[in-house]
VEXLUM-296018 format. One line per 2 residues: for each residue y, z, x negated of C-alpha. Coordinates in steps of 0.1 Angstrom, whole numbers, always signed. Each point is the difference from the previous one (the first is absolute). Layout:
# residues N
Y Z X | ...
# end
This chain:
# residues 939
+123 +441 -855 | -13 +34 -13
-8 +11 +35 | -18 -32 +7
-21 +5 -31 | -9 +35 +8
-12 -12 +34 | -29 -20 -15
-6 +23 -27 | -28 +16 +19
-17 -32 +5 | -1 -9 -35
-13 +35 -7 | -27 -3 +27
-9 -34 -15 | -5 +15 -33
-20 +29 +11 | -22 -23 +22
-7 -23 -31 | -9 +30 -22
-24 +13 +27 | -17 -34 +4
-4 -7 -37 | -35 +17 -6
-17 -9 -30 | -22 -30 +2
-9 -7 -36 | -28 -22 -6
-31 +14 -17 | -19 -15 -28
-32 +3 +19 | +14 -22 +31
-9 -39 -3 | +10 -30 +20
-22 -25 +19 | +15 -34 +4
-12 -31 +15 | +8 -31 +22
-9 -9 +36 | -8 -37 +9
-16 -20 +29 | -27 -24 +0
+23 -29 -13 | +10 +23 -29
+34 +4 +14 | +19 +32 -3
-2 +23 +31 | +34 +19 +7
-3 +35 +18 | -37 +8 -3
-6 +35 +2 | -18 +17 -31
-13 +35 +2 | -17 +22 -26
-25 +27 +16 | -13 +30 -16
-38 +7 +4 | +7 +19 +30
+16 -27 +17 | +36 +11 -1
+29 -20 -12 | +9 +4 -38
+28 -27 +0 | +6 -34 +12
+23 -30 -3 | +10 -34 +17
-5 -33 -18 | +32 -18 -12
+8 -36 +4 | -22 -11 -29
-29 +21 +16 | +0 +27 -28
+0 +36 +5 | +2 +32 -21
-14 +34 +8 | +17 +27 -23
-10 +35 -10 | -37 -3 +4
-20 +27 -16 | -33 -5 -15
-29 -3 +23 | -20 -19 +26
+18 -19 +29 | -5 -25 +27
+25 -28 +1 | +8 -12 +35
+20 -34 +7 | +9 -9 +35
+21 -30 +15 | +1 -14 +34
-23 -28 +7 | -22 +7 -29
-30 +23 -6 | +5 +34 -16
-8 +1 -36 | -13 +31 -17
-13 +6 -36 | -8 +33 -22
+21 +6 -30 | -4 +24 -29
+32 +9 -16 | -6 +10 -36
+23 +5 -31 | +22 -31 +4
+20 -21 +26 | -22 -21 +22
+8 -36 +6 | -22 -16 +27
-11 -36 +5 | +16 -18 +29
-12 +10 +32 | -7 -29 +24
-1 +9 +37 | -22 -17 +24
+14 -11 +32 | -14 +11 +34
+1 -36 +9 | +3 -12 +36
+5 -37 +12 | +30 -4 +19
+4 -37 +13 | -20 -13 -31
+21 +18 -25 | -12 +30 -18
+24 +30 +3 | -1 +23 -31
+37 +7 +0 | +27 +23 -15
+8 +35 +16 | +10 -3 +36
+37 +3 +7 | -6 +22 +29
-31 +22 +11 | -2 +17 +33
-19 +34 +0 | +0 +16 +34
+36 +13 +5 | +12 -11 -34
+14 -32 -10 | -5 -4 -38
+20 -23 -22 | -14 -8 -37
+33 +5 -20 | -15 -23 -28
+2 -32 +25 | +40 +6 +4
+14 -6 -35 | +33 +16 -6
+24 -3 -29 | +3 +22 -31
+14 +33 +9 | -5 -4 +39
-1 +30 +21 | -21 +7 +31
+25 -16 +24 | -3 -33 -17
-37 +1 +5 | +1 +11 +36
+26 -30 +7 | -28 -25 -11
-26 +14 +26 | -8 -19 +30
+17 +14 +32 | +24 +22 -23
+37 +2 -2 | +26 +23 -12
+35 -1 +16 | +35 +5 -14
-4 +38 +2 | -33 +2 -18
-20 +6 +32 | -36 -13 -3
-18 -18 +27 | -35 -12 +0
-15 -18 +28 | +29 +10 +24
-5 +37 -9 | +25 +20 -20
-15 +18 -30 | +10 +37 +1
-15 +12 -32 | -16 -13 -34
-29 +19 -15 | -15 -3 -35
-37 +3 +0 | -1 +16 +32
+26 +29 -9 | +33 +2 +16
+30 -15 -24 | +36 +12 +10
-8 +9 +34 | +17 -21 +26
+19 -22 -23 | -20 -33 -7
+30 -13 -19 | -8 +21 -31
-33 -13 -7 | +10 -35 +10
+30 -3 -22 | -11 +20 -29
-36 -1 -7 | -13 -30 -23
-21 -26 +21 | -23 -5 -31
-16 +35 +6 | -11 -10 +36
-37 -13 +5 | +2 -1 +38
+25 +5 +27 | -16 +15 +31
+17 -1 +34 | -15 +24 +26
+12 +21 +32 | +1 +36 -8
-3 +27 +28 | +21 +29 +2
-9 +32 -15 | -9 +14 +36
-17 -30 +8 | -22 +0 -32
-8 +38 +5 | -11 -5 +37
-17 -35 -2 | +21 -11 +30
+29 -25 -3 | +34 +13 +11
+20 -31 -3 | +19 +11 -31
-18 -24 -22 | +19 -15 -32
-7 -30 -21 | -3 +9 -38
-8 -19 -31 | -25 +14 -26
+2 -14 -37 | -29 +3 -19
+6 +3 -38 | -23 -23 -22
-30 +17 -9 | +7 +5 -38
+34 +16 +7 | -9 +29 +23
-3 +27 -26 | +27 +4 -26
+38 -2 -9 | +17 -35 +7
+32 -13 +10 | +25 -28 -3
+36 -3 -13 | +23 -29 +3
+38 -5 -5 | +20 -31 +8
+35 -14 -5 | +13 -32 +14
+29 -22 +8 | +27 +12 +27
-4 +34 -14 | -36 +4 +17
-23 +26 -14 | -33 +18 +6
-19 +29 -16 | -32 +17 +14
-26 +24 -13 | -32 +8 +16
-23 +28 -16 | -33 +11 +16
-30 +22 -8 | -30 -4 +19
-30 +24 -4 | -31 +1 +24
+16 +11 +32 | +34 +8 -15
+31 -23 -2 | +34 +5 -15
+28 -26 -1 | +38 -1 -12
+22 -27 +10 | +36 -7 -10
+21 -32 +3 | +33 -16 +3
+12 -34 +8 | +27 -22 +18
-24 -27 +11 | -6 +12 +37
-32 +19 -10 | +4 +34 +20
-26 +19 -15 | -3 +26 +28
+9 +3 +39 | +37 +7 +4
-4 +35 +13 | +36 +4 +9
+2 -32 +21 | -25 +15 +24
+28 +25 +9 | +17 -28 +18
+29 -5 -25 | +6 -36 +13
-3 +13 +35 | +24 +26 -4
+23 -26 -18 | -5 -26 +28
+8 +26 +26 | +32 +7 -15
+12 -35 +8 | -19 -30 -13
-23 -3 +30 | -35 +7 +0
-21 -29 -10 | -38 -7 +10
-25 -3 -28 | -1 -33 -18
-31 -23 +0 | -7 -32 -16
-3 -29 +25 | -29 -14 -20
-17 +7 -31 | +0 +33 -19
+34 +17 -7 | +12 +3 -37
+4 +32 -20 | +38 -8 -8
+11 -1 +36 | +19 +33 -4
+22 -13 -28 | -4 +12 -34
-18 +33 -7 | +2 +21 -31
-28 +27 -2 | -9 +31 -21
-31 +21 +7 | -23 +27 -16
-29 +15 +15 | -35 +14 -5
-33 +2 +20 | -29 +22 -6
-35 +3 +17 | -22 +28 -13
-33 +15 +11 | +2 +37 -9
-34 +7 +13 | -27 -14 +23
+19 +18 +29 | +36 -7 -9
+20 -31 -11 | +37 -7 -1
+22 -32 +2 | +38 +5 -8
+28 -23 -10 | +36 +3 -7
+25 -29 +0 | +38 -4 -8
+24 -28 -3 | +31 -22 +7
+5 -32 +21 | +33 -18 -3
+6 -30 +22 | +28 -26 -1
-2 -24 +27 | +23 -30 +15
-8 -12 +34 | +11 -32 +21
-10 +7 +36 | -1 -23 +30
-8 +14 +35 | -1 -19 +34
+4 +24 +29 | -18 -11 +33
+18 +4 +33 | -8 -7 +36
+22 -32 -5 | +9 -13 -33
-2 +18 -33 | +23 +13 -28
-5 -3 -39 | +9 +28 -24
+2 -8 -37 | +7 +24 -29
-2 +10 -36 | -8 +34 -13
-3 +17 -35 | -21 +32 -4
-9 +23 -28 | -21 +31 +2
-13 +26 -25 | -31 +20 +13
-18 +28 -18 | -34 +9 +12
-24 +28 -9 | -32 +10 +16
-32 +20 -6 | -33 +7 +19
-32 +18 -5 | -34 -5 +16
-25 +27 -5 | -36 -4 +12
-22 +32 +5 | -35 +1 +8
-12 +35 -1 | -35 -8 +11
-19 -33 +12 | +12 +8 +37
+37 +4 -5 | +30 -22 -11
+35 +9 -1 | +29 -22 -12
+36 +11 -5 | +28 -25 -8
+35 +10 -6 | +27 -24 -6
+37 +1 -8 | +26 -28 -5
+37 -2 -8 | +26 -31 +1
+35 -1 -10 | +17 -34 +6
+37 -13 -5 | +12 -32 +17
+29 -24 +0 | +1 -27 +25
+26 -27 +11 | +0 -30 +22
+21 -25 +18 | -10 -18 +33
+10 -23 +28 | -11 -10 +34
+3 -34 +14 | -6 -13 +36
-28 -28 -4 | +12 -22 +28
+39 -1 -12 | -3 +12 -37
+27 +23 +10 | +5 +33 -20
-9 +30 +19 | +4 +27 -25
+2 +8 -39 | -7 +32 -17
+0 +16 -33 | -20 +31 -12
-3 +24 -30 | -18 +32 -1
-16 +26 -23 | -31 +19 +7
-17 +31 -15 | -34 +12 +14
-23 +28 -11 | -35 +4 +16
-27 +24 -5 | -34 +0 +17
-32 +17 -3 | -34 +0 +17
-31 +23 +0 | -33 -13 +11
-32 +20 +7 | -35 -14 +9
-32 +18 +1 | -33 -3 +15
-30 +23 +2 | -36 -11 +9
-18 +25 +22 | -35 -15 +2
-22 -21 -18 | -2 -25 +28
+39 -9 -3 | +20 +27 +22
+33 -1 -18 | +34 +18 +5
+31 -19 -13 | +37 +12 -4
+30 -22 -10 | +36 +12 -2
+33 -16 -13 | +34 +15 -3
+30 -20 -10 | +38 +10 -8
+28 -24 -6 | +36 +7 -11
+26 -28 -2 | +38 +1 -7
+23 -28 -2 | +36 -5 -11
+20 -33 +7 | +32 -15 -4
+8 -29 +24 | +29 -24 +2
-3 -27 +26 | +26 -26 +10
-8 -22 +31 | +21 -27 +16
-12 -18 +34 | +19 -26 +21
+6 +26 +28 | +21 +23 -21
+35 -5 -13 | -7 +22 -31
-30 +7 -21 | -21 +30 +8
-2 +22 -30 | -25 +31 -7
+2 +21 -31 | -24 +31 +1
-22 +23 -18 | -33 +9 +17
-24 +29 -6 | -36 -3 +13
-28 +24 +3 | -36 -3 +12
-26 +28 +1 | -34 -10 +10
-36 +19 +5 | -32 -16 +9
-34 +18 +5 | -34 -9 +12
-33 +17 +2 | -33 -14 +11
-31 +18 +7 | -35 -19 +4
-37 +11 +9 | -28 -24 -8
-32 +6 +18 | -33 -18 -8
-18 -12 +32 | -31 -15 -17
-16 -32 -5 | +30 -12 -20
+27 +10 +26 | +29 +23 -8
+30 +11 +21 | +36 +14 -10
+24 +20 +20 | +36 +1 -14
+31 +17 +10 | +33 -11 -17
+37 +14 +0 | +27 -20 -16
+36 +5 +1 | +34 -4 -18
+36 +14 +1 | +30 -19 -12
+36 +12 -2 | +29 -21 -9
+37 +2 -4 | +29 -23 -10
+36 +10 -6 | +28 -25 -7
+31 +8 -17 | +33 -23 +0
+24 -1 -28 | +32 +24 +2
+34 -8 -14 | -11 +6 -37
-29 -24 +4 | -26 +30 +1
-28 -1 +26 | +10 +33 +19
+6 -10 +36 | -32 +5 +19
-7 -28 +27 | -21 +11 +30
-3 -33 +14 | -21 -11 -30
-18 +32 -3 | -31 +11 +17
-31 +22 -1 | -34 -8 +13
-36 +15 -1 | -33 -11 +16
-36 +15 +2 | -31 -19 +6
-35 +15 +7 | -33 -13 +10
-33 +13 +8 | -32 -21 -3
-36 +8 +11 | -25 -24 -10
-38 -4 +5 | -22 -26 -20
-36 -10 -2 | -15 -14 -32
-33 -19 -3 | -12 -8 -34
-31 -24 -5 | -14 -26 -23
+26 -24 -9 | +27 +13 +24
+24 +27 +7 | +17 +3 +34
+28 +27 +11 | +14 +0 +35
+23 +27 +15 | +30 +8 +21
+33 +18 -7 | +24 +15 +24
+35 +5 -15 | +29 +19 +17
+35 -5 -18 | +33 +18 +8
+33 -8 -15 | +32 +18 +3
+35 -8 -13 | +34 +18 -1
+34 -12 -12 | +34 +15 -8
+32 -22 +0 | +33 +12 -9
-11 +36 +4 | -15 -8 +36
-36 +5 +5 | -17 -24 +23
-29 +9 +22 | -33 +1 -17
-26 -25 +12 | -38 +1 -1
-25 -28 +7 | -39 +2 +1
-26 -26 +1 | -39 -2 +1
-20 -26 -14 | -38 -9 -1
-14 -22 -27 | -37 -8 -10
-12 +1 -35 | -26 -25 -14
-14 -7 -35 | -30 -24 -8
-13 -9 -32 | -30 -24 +1
-19 -9 -32 | -28 -22 +9
-7 -7 -36 | +12 +5 -34
+35 -16 -7 | +5 -5 +39
+22 +23 +21 | +18 -1 +34
+26 +26 +6 | +20 +9 +30
+25 +27 +3 | +23 +12 +28
+22 +30 +2 | +33 +9 +19
+30 +22 -15 | +32 +13 +14
+35 -2 -17 | +32 +18 +8
+36 -14 +1 | +23 +8 -30
+30 +22 +2 | +23 -33 -3
-19 -16 +30 | +2 +32 +22
+37 +14 -9 | +23 -10 +30
+30 +2 -23 | +16 -33 -6
+2 -9 -36 | +33 -18 -2
+6 +3 -38 | -3 -38 -3
+26 -18 +25 | -21 -31 +1
-34 +18 +9 | -5 +34 +18
-33 +17 +6 | -9 +23 +30
-33 +18 +4 | -20 +3 +31
-13 +37 +9 | -21 -14 +28
-24 -18 -26 | -36 +7 +3
-26 +4 -28 | -16 -32 -7
-37 -8 -4 | -18 -25 -21
-35 -17 +9 | -15 -14 -33
-29 -22 -5 | -14 -12 -33
-32 -20 -9 | -15 -15 -30
-28 -22 -9 | -13 -1 -36
-29 -21 -15 | -8 -4 -36
-28 -26 -14 | -10 +14 -31
-19 -32 -14 | +26 -25 +9
+29 +26 -9 | +18 -6 +32
+22 +27 +18 | +14 -4 +34
+22 +27 +18 | +14 -6 +35
+22 +26 +15 | +24 +5 +32
+21 +28 +12 | +19 +5 +34
+25 +26 +12 | +13 +5 +35
+29 +26 +5 | +7 +20 +30
+37 +14 +3 | +11 -17 -32
+35 +7 -10 | +23 -30 -1
+37 -7 -4 | +24 -11 +27
+31 -19 -11 | +34 -5 +17
+19 -26 -18 | +38 -6 +7
+4 -37 -11 | +39 +3 +2
+1 +27 -29 | -34 -3 -15
-8 +36 +6 | -34 +12 +8
-14 +31 +17 | -37 +9 -5
-21 +25 +19 | -35 +6 +4
-29 -2 +28 | -37 +1 +7
-18 -32 +7 | -37 -11 +6
-14 -32 -12 | +7 -2 -38
-29 -11 -18 | -13 -18 -30
-34 -17 -12 | -9 -9 -36
-30 -22 -9 | -8 -10 -36
-27 +0 -29 | -8 -12 -34
-29 -22 -15 | -9 -1 -35
-25 -25 -15 | -15 -4 -35
-5 -37 -1 | -32 -19 -17
+5 -1 -38 | +14 +34 -2
+33 -9 -15 | +18 -5 +34
+7 +25 +29 | +19 -6 +33
+21 +27 +15 | +12 -3 +37
+21 +26 +19 | +16 +0 +36
+23 +23 +17 | +14 -6 +34
+20 +23 +24 | +12 -4 +35
+25 +27 +15 | +17 +5 +31
+32 +22 +2 | +28 +8 +25
+35 +8 +0 | +31 +0 +24
+31 -19 -8 | +30 +4 +23
-24 +15 +26 | -22 -29 +1
-38 +4 -14 | -10 -24 -29
-35 -3 -9 | -7 -13 -34
-34 -16 -11 | -5 -6 -38
-25 -17 -18 | -5 +4 -37
-26 -19 -21 | -8 +1 -36
-27 -20 -18 | -11 -1 -34
-26 -21 -19 | -8 +3 -38
-21 -17 -26 | -9 +17 -31
-17 -14 -32 | -12 +22 -27
-17 -8 -33 | -2 +14 -34
+38 +5 -10 | +14 -18 +31
+10 +13 +34 | +19 -20 +25
+9 +6 +37 | +16 -24 +23
+13 +16 +33 | +16 -13 +31
+15 +17 +29 | +15 -6 +34
+22 +24 +20 | +12 -4 +34
+21 +21 +24 | +12 -7 +36
+15 +22 +26 | +7 -9 +36
+21 +21 +24 | +5 +2 +37
+35 -4 -2 | +10 -37 -2
+28 +7 -24 | -23 +18 -25
-13 -33 -17 | -13 +2 -35
-17 -28 -20 | -32 +4 -16
+0 +5 -37 | -27 -15 -25
-5 +11 -35 | -22 -20 -24
-11 +9 -34 | -21 -14 -29
-6 +20 -30 | -19 -5 -33
-11 +26 -25 | -15 -2 -33
-13 +22 -28 | -12 -14 -32
-17 +18 -29 | +9 -19 -32
-13 +3 -36 | +12 +27 -25
+8 +25 +27 | +26 -22 +18
+2 -2 +41 | +19 -20 +24
+12 +11 +36 | +18 -23 +24
+9 -1 +35 | +17 -26 +21
+7 +5 +38 | +18 -24 +24
+12 +11 +33 | +17 -19 +29
+14 +18 +31 | +12 -15 +33
+14 +12 +32 | +25 +25 -15
+38 +4 +8 | +23 -25 -19
-1 +8 -37 | -31 +21 +0
-27 -28 +0 | -12 -3 -36
-20 -21 -24 | -9 +17 -33
-20 -3 -30 | -9 +31 -19
-12 -1 -34 | -10 +27 -25
-19 -3 -32 | -11 +23 -29
-15 -1 -34 | -19 +30 -16
-15 +8 -33 | -26 +29 -2
-8 +15 -34 | -13 +33 -16
-37 +11 +3 | -13 -7 +35
+33 -19 +6 | +15 +33 +11
+36 -13 -5 | +17 -29 +17
+33 -16 -3 | +11 -21 +29
+29 -21 +6 | +5 -12 +38
+28 -17 +19 | +5 +6 +37
+14 -22 +25 | +6 -26 -25
+19 -23 +24 | +21 +29 +13
-9 -9 +35 | -14 +29 +18
+18 +11 +32 | -10 +31 +21
+2 -8 +37 | -11 +20 +29
-2 -7 +38 | -3 +26 +27
-3 -9 +36 | +1 +25 +29
+6 -3 +39 | +36 +7 -6
+9 -21 -33 | -11 -23 -28
+11 +12 -35 | +0 -18 -33
+9 +19 -33 | +0 -13 -35
+4 +25 -30 | +5 -4 -38
-30 -5 -22 | -7 +7 -37
+5 -38 -8 | -12 -17 -33
-8 +21 -31 | -24 +4 -29
-17 +30 -11 | -17 +8 -34
-27 +27 +4 | -20 +21 -24
-33 +14 +16 | -21 +25 -19
-33 +12 +15 | -17 +31 -15
-35 +17 +8 | -26 +23 -11
-30 -3 +23 | -30 +20 -3
-24 -12 +30 | +1 -12 +36
-2 +18 +34 | -34 +13 +13
+8 +4 +37 | +10 -23 +28
+37 -8 +0 | +3 +7 +36
-22 +31 +3 | +30 +20 +13
+6 -27 +29 | -32 +7 +20
-3 +30 +26 | -8 +33 -14
-34 +19 +5 | +11 +11 +35
-7 -14 +25 | -30 -21 -8
+8 -32 +18
# end
């Protein structure tokens, strides 16, 4: 235990130092005053979310605030002098008035805003703030229209947004796109890990949630897209909370030994941000991305004998956070964004923590055969402890107005320990005859460390826009695994059981690199051209040594059959030419890329070296990007790009992995690199006066030389052999969108979202090709009612999944999931508030025992007190009927799998929440000023 405490001592010291550094003096001065008031509409009803700004005589922002539920606002720390007060609210005319702050606090008479006024079907619309506003490439959600509970974090807010979902692993998806980064006021926040902001930042600080597509650094510097766009969220902080020291601390204890604790401390000052976050809980709230899991700990564990499983996906409706069992998490981290000068700024963060998972799983899998089918059922238990540490720095240097250089090093380390055990059996469906049964026990230990270094730079060579750009990436990976594996298998073809007792050592070393050089040339009359050359490569080395037990039980006998070495090298050269035309209301880029790929592989089995193999391919792909904005609030966008990908070592290695007697894998050194063709389109429209937002989007993908599995299944023993091959024809198509509408009368709003996917995939089963076409639909409809002190939402959902296969024996029934949910938040007198949630779901079409009808109830009562209601006590009960089930289905062209894992169950939690702050003003610059293109090039 002493050793355990010493491991985390540096983290505690780091937290203490960071807190001391952030605690600058912010003492109020006697000369500073407050300005208070209330914002009302034409009917003298309070307006929530009105933006209040106090401007200095030169027009710069002094401070700001957002009106509360009763319409009130408070501007603190105002020095004596003359100011202009500006109040804005969507659907109302801007209000301005001159103020003179003298020797006392200044209470203002209620400010009544005048509606812009538009007749819509005979009804005058002067509604509340719109739920969603579309501004060019950015979809902007007004956080005040999505009420969250006391103590809620950003993730709770995101889950209420139309078109948004968060899966069981914390992955955020909005409108079908995965969120790779969450920013705060336009600045990077824990680079590359959106979980940190989502699960730790208080939702009450957020004024707006902005979703936008961000170009890569290389594309931003050159002005030409390179197909490496990512989707990010930018959280804008409420105007009155952009400058000062603030934070939230909470602690909770509950039944069933549940507990939660979290501290978030931030200091914002002009362009500088500093945040410290710490937390621990056993309620499935992973406060950060599990770095060590990225080292394929589960892949290593499954490769030892449990059999590799495909990714799980819900058959309808969003997945739940408790799908991975019960998680206990501890974490501590810090993030800093600092502008050292007008030429140099830095963003850095460090993060460390531990995740412990306890999971129980019931599993059902139907295997498709050319004739007939078999069914596997089993139970497993898993415990894993994963320590993760990471740090990265982003340094941006602009030595002059023509040059920009960005350097970004990153380092991550993970250490994990796992214990896994399972029992399983396989039956022949036609006769219900037992084919085999097995037991497995294994222990694993895995260490992985990886680092990357990124360099991006640009130099403008002429005033007309001639620009030279350079981007480079270097990545290193080192992974070591050690596992003990005991497996016992009985099948009907053997007189006795087959037993394996081994220890396995594995090692992986990887190197990846990339360099891209670009030249932008202005052609005049709004035309620009770009010539690029890119080299990208990777080298991977892996080895595995198996040891059998000797007479003493020690693992000292080397087993060459189960041991191997393998290496692969991948290299691509790409040359591209693009032409760009930028005109009034539109931006069009078109081009072509030529890419040559080479892959080579070499294996060593039992000390015998195989002949190295090398394959080359040549691909041509056009590029296209169109952004058309005929008028404000309207945009049509189209993007097409192609991208190659390489087979993994596992897919290439010709060494047969026979660790698991039931399933063995063998790679294929003749595999070609694959190539993806990707098309994405979006139409967005926002009507300001009627407060209607519409966004329609579609995506398509076609893959050349896709890499698929081929399966040979022995129905007499239940043993499967899997290898890999290339195939053409795999494709997918996605269509969806959302509509939000504020209804006449202001208090109601309608939210509609739709997501639909059609996919075609292929596999080979016992030599015969099986083509699978799957259709997945997810539809959501919500009605929200908001008035003073009341926020209620009624939401319905429908999910449909169906897969058809060309093999007549591979028949799967369509699954249907229906849900109806109701949430309410009531502000009661004397500082009390009530929150409640009821969700009824019913599912049909699943295997026997997996169809479900469940009613989930949660309710809580809170009491806020102290000045400004900074302290809150909350009692909340979760899953009051103890009816939650965690069921997932995954259907491929080879099998259909259902899993059910353990959940948290019913529990109650008593929380104490405390919010503290010392603000001195608002921001004076655009939240997203860092998002636009830099000075060069001027297009």
